C-alpha positions in Angstrom: 11.4 -3.6 59.7 9.1 -3.9 56.7 10.5 -2.9 53.1 8.1 -0.9 51.4 6.4 -3.5 49.5 3.9 -1.4 47.6 6.7 -0.5 45.5 8.2 -3.4 44.6 5.9 -3.9 41.9 6.4 -0.4 40.3 9.8 -1.8 39.6 9.8 -5.7 39.1 7.3 -5.2 36.5 9.2 -3.6 34.1 12.1 -5.0 34.8 10.5 -8.8 33.7 9.2 -7.5 30.8 12.8 -6.6 29.2 14.8 -8.6 31.3 13.5 -11.5 31.4 14.8 -15.0 30.6 13.7 -16.0 26.5 12.1 -19.4 27.7 9.9 -21.2 25.3 6.6 -21.7 27.4 6.8 -17.1 28.2 6.1 -17.2 24.3 3.3 -15.7 22.8 0.7 -18.3 21.6 1.7 -20.2 24.3 -0.7 -22.0 25.3 -2.6 -23.4 29.0 -1.9 -27.6 27.9 2.1 -25.8 27.6 2.2 -24.0 30.7 0.7 -26.5 32.9 3.0 -29.4 31.0 5.9 -26.7 31.9 4.7 -26.6 35.2 5.2 -29.7 36.0 8.4 -30.6 34.3 10.6 -27.9 35.9 8.8 -29.0 40.1 12.9 -29.8 41.0 14.6 -30.0 37.8 16.8 -27.2 36.5 15.8 -25.0 33.2 18.4 -25.9 31.1 17.3 -29.9 31.1 13.9 -28.9 31.0 13.6 -27.1 27.5 13.8 -30.0 24.9 11.7 -32.2 26.7 9.2 -29.7 26.4 9.4 -29.1 22.9 9.6 -33.0 22.0 6.2 -33.1 24.3 4.1 -30.0 23.1 4.8 -31.7 19.1 3.6 -35.3 20.6 0.8 -33.7 22.3 -0.3 -31.0 21.5 -3.2 -31.1 23.5 -4.8 -32.6 26.9 -6.6 -35.5 24.6 -3.3 -36.7 22.7 -1.3 -37.1 26.0 -5.1 -38.7 26.9 -5.1 -41.2 25.0 -1.3 -42.0 24.5 -0.2 -45.6 26.9 1.1 -45.0 30.0 4.1 -46.1 29.0 4.8 -44.3 26.1 4.7 -41.2 28.8 7.3 -43.0 31.2 9.8 -43.4 28.4 8.7 -40.1 26.8 9.8 -38.6 30.4 13.1 -39.5 30.2 15.7 -38.1 32.1 13.7 -35.7 33.9 14.0 -37.3 37.4 11.3 -38.1 39.2 8.7 -40.7 36.9 5.4 -39.7 39.0 5.7 -35.9 38.2 4.1 -38.1 34.3 2.1 -40.2 35.0 0.4 -37.4 37.3 0.5 -35.3 34.4 -1.0 -37.6 32.1 -4.0 -38.2 34.7 -4.2 -34.5 34.7 -4.5 -34.7 30.3 -6.7 -37.3 30.9 -9.9 -35.3 33.3 -9.0 -32.3 31.1 -9.9 -34.0 28.1 -13.4 -35.7 29.7 -14.5 -33.1 31.8 -13.3 -29.7 30.4 -13.8 -29.8 26.6 -9.9 -30.9 25.9 -9.4 -26.8 27.7 -7.5 -26.3 31.1 -9.3 -24.5 33.7 -8.9 -21.3 34.1 -9.4 -20.9 38.2 -7.6 -22.0 41.0 -10.2 -24.3 42.4 -11.3 -26.2 39.9 -7.1 -26.4 38.7 -6.4 -27.3 42.3 -9.2 -30.7 41.9 -7.5 -31.8 38.5 -6.0 -35.1 39.9 -2.0 -34.4 40.2 -2.1 -30.6 40.5 -1.4 -28.8 44.0 -2.0 -25.2 45.1 2.1 -24.3 43.5 0.3 -25.6 40.2 -3.0 -24.5 40.1 -1.5 -21.3 40.7 0.8 -20.8 38.6 -1.0 -22.1 35.5 -4.1 -20.1 36.0 -1.2 -16.7 36.6 0.6 -17.5 33.9 -1.3 -19.2 31.2 -4.9 -16.9 32.5 -3.7 -13.9 33.3 -5.6 -14.2 36.8 -4.7 -12.6 39.9 -3.3 -14.8 42.2 -0.2 -15.6 44.4 2.1 -17.8 43.4 4.7 -19.2 46.1 8.0 -21.2 45.2 11.4 -21.7 47.2 12.6 -18.5 45.0 9.3 -16.0 45.7 9.7 -16.8 49.4 13.6 -16.1 49.6 12.5 -12.5 47.4 10.0 -11.7 49.9 12.1 -12.7 53.4 15.1 -10.3 52.1 13.2 -7.8 50.6 9.9 -7.3 52.5 11.0 -9.3 56.1 15.1 -8.5 56.1 15.7 -12.4 56.5 18.4 -13.6 54.5 16.7 -17.0 54.0 12.6 -17.3 54.2 12.8 -20.4 57.2 9.6 -23.0 56.9 7.1 -22.7 54.8 4.3 -21.3 56.3 0.4 -20.2 55.8 1.3 -16.5 55.7 3.5 -16.8 52.1 0.6 -16.7 50.0 -0.7 -13.5 52.2 2.8 -12.2 52.0 3.0 -12.7 48.4 -0.6 -11.3 47.6 0.4 -8.0 49.3 2.4 -7.1 46.2 0.5 -8.4 43.5 -1.2 -4.8 42.1 -4.7 -4.5 41.6 -4.6 -4.5 38.1 -4.5 -8.5 36.4 -2.1 -8.4 33.4 0.5 -6.2 36.0 -0.7 -8.8 39.0 0.6 -12.5 36.3 3.4 -10.7 35.3 4.7 -9.8 39.2 3.9 -13.2 40.6 6.7 -14.1 37.5 8.7 -11.6 38.1 9.3 -12.4 41.4 10.4 -16.2 40.3 12.8 -15.1 38.1 14.7 -12.7 40.6 15.1 -15.4 42.7 16.5 -17.6 40.5 19.2 -15.0 38.6 19.4 -12.8 41.0 18.4 -13.6 44.2 20.0 -16.8 44.5 20.2 -19.1 47.4 24.4 -19.1 47.6 25.7 -15.9 46.5 23.1 -13.7 45.7 24.5 -10.6 42.8 22.7 -7.5 45.1 24.9 -5.5 42.4 22.5 -6.3 40.1 19.1 -6.4 41.9 16.5 -4.1 40.3 15.6 -3.1 44.0 18.6 -3.2 45.9 17.5 0.6 47.7 14.1 -1.1 48.6 15.3 -4.5 49.7 14.6 -4.5 54.1 18.3 -7.0 53.9 20.5 -4.9 53.0 19.2 -1.6 54.9 19.4 -4.0 58.2 23.2 -5.2 56.8 21.8 -8.4 55.1 22.5 -10.7 58.7 23.1 -14.1 58.3 21.1 -16.3 58.5 20.3 -18.2 62.3 18.2 -20.5 61.0 18.5 -24.6 60.5 20.9 -24.7 57.1 19.0 -26.9 54.8 22.0 -29.6 53.7 21.8 -30.5 50.0 21.0 -33.7 48.2 23.4 -36.4 47.7 22.3 -38.1 44.4 24.7 -41.4 44.6 23.8 -44.8 46.0 20.6 -43.3 46.7 17.0 -45.0 46.7 16.3 -42.1 44.0 19.5 -43.3 41.9 18.7 -47.1 42.0 14.8 -46.6 40.7 16.2 -44.5 37.9 18.6 -47.1 37.1 15.7 -49.9 37.1 13.4 -47.4 35.3 16.1 -46.9 32.7 16.4 -50.8 31.6 12.0 -51.1 31.1 12.2 -47.2 28.9 15.2 -49.7 26.9 13.6 -52.3 26.7 10.2 -52.8 24.0 8.6 -55.2 26.4 8.4 -56.9 29.6 12.2 -57.6 31.4 13.1 -60.5 33.7 13.2 -59.9 37.2 17.4 -61.0 36.2 17.4 -57.5 33.9 16.8 -55.7 37.1 18.9 -57.5 38.8 21.5 -56.3 36.8 20.5 -52.6 37.0 22.1 -52.4 40.8 24.4 -55.5 41.9 25.7 -52.6 44.7 23.0 -53.6 47.7 20.2 -56.7 46.5 18.0 -55.1 49.6 18.4 -51.6 48.5 17.2 -52.5 44.9 13.9 -55.1 46.2 13.0 -51.7 48.0 13.3 -49.6 45.4 12.2 -52.0 42.6 8.2 -52.0 45.4 8.3 -48.7 46.0 8.1 -48.8 42.1 5.4 -51.4 42.0 3.3 -49.4 44.7 3.5 -46.1 42.7 2.4 -47.5 39.7 5.7 -46.8 37.8 6.5 -50.4 37.4 3.5 -53.6 36.8 5.0 -57.0 37.3 3.1 -60.0 35.3 1.8 -63.6 36.6 5.2 -65.2 35.3 7.0 -62.6 37.6 9.0 -60.6 34.4 8.3 -56.6 34.7 6.7 -53.7 32.4 6.2 -50.5 32.7 2.5 -49.7 33.3 -0.2 -50.6 30.2 2.4 -52.9 29.1 2.1 -56.4 31.0 -2.2 -56.3 29.7 -1.0 -56.5 26.1 1.3 -59.5 27.0 -0.2 -63.0 26.2 
């Protein structure tokens, strides 16, 4: 039994306008560049860890051209502990393309945004909606969970599917401003109320319209997604190696990287190789290692 989806926006749009978290990239005056930076930083990273780096980033690089002119090594150092540092290089490449090909203005349509280096379907749609007010469905994990419960009566969304965009599009009002707000509202509801574990159903503004509630909140009978670990993983080792390079004034000897992870030399070597392949680290002719762009500055 599907929820009466036409009524969800009637409740969620005013709910979001009254109850949304006060996040800096949502405030009036935030540029499309600021929204793009926030979307890249927020991928797989909690909001609380992003707010201060986002402010510092926009103060240092208020326009794409400012970041485009910066060395990649500076960008990686500024990325700090946000994790998944390839995102920093993708954002740097996108900034260069925006500065060179779009007059330093972040494009507004999804197709042009998707053509930027490192910008995928989700990010393109989020920027089009949240920065430019376009009526486009924006689908992330939180949105998929809300739709699964409120519309389809399932506890979890399961694997991503091509129908996800159509499901969300059907929920959006015709008015572009309301549609962009609805996209943000679905995301907010999934992040703060309709959370994965222990959903706060008593606080849900669409409780009486939720198909999952009407069906008695049936349990999920699909595969259970296990929480990711951190300690001892390749991600941790890669982070340790990058920390050494970010903290150094220039190239470092292999021994400095060896000292960063002595637990498993084979794992350390594998992770260093992967950093080289990803373009996050470069190796000099003399065997030392550096952040991208710094190797060429050394005589």
